[in-house]
C-alpha positions as CSV (number, residue, x, y, z in Angstrom):
1,M,154.6,153.9,24.5
2,A,157.3,156.0,26.1
3,K,158.6,155.4,30.1
4,E,157.7,159.4,30.5
5,D,154.2,158.7,29.2
6,I,153.6,155.5,31.3
7,K,155.3,157.7,34.4
8,K,152.9,160.4,34.1
9,L,149.7,157.8,34.0
10,V,150.8,156.3,37.2
11,E,151.5,159.4,38.8
12,D,147.5,160.5,37.7
13,S,146.3,157.6,38.8
14,K,148.2,157.6,42.3
15,K,146.5,161.0,42.5
16,Q,142.9,159.8,41.3
17,L,143.4,157.2,44.1
18,E,144.5,159.5,46.9
19,Q,141.4,161.8,46.3
20,D,139.3,159.0,46.1
21,H,140.3,157.5,49.5
22,E,140.2,160.9,50.7
23,N,136.8,161.2,49.6
24,F,136.0,158.1,50.8
25,T,137.1,158.6,54.6
26,K,134.9,161.6,54.8
27,S,131.6,160.0,53.1
28,I,132.8,157.3,56.2
29,K,133.4,159.8,58.5
30,D,130.4,162.0,57.8
31,D,128.1,159.0,58.3
32,L,129.6,157.6,61.2
33,T,128.6,161.3,63.0
34,S,125.1,161.9,61.2
35,F,124.9,157.8,63.2
36,K,126.5,159.0,66.4
37,K,123.5,162.1,66.2
38,K,120.5,160.2,65.0
39,T,121.4,157.3,68.0
40,L,122.3,160.0,70.3
41,D,118.9,161.9,69.7
42,R,116.7,158.2,69.7
43,I,118.2,158.0,73.5
């Protein structure tokens, strides 16, 4: 493998990880919002 190929793979992996992290963070925030709403509805 050439250096350029490895560099491209690392960049692609970085972009994918950032996207996954963003999706995960959004999912957690949505779950938290949902949980807060359910808790307030019970009170």
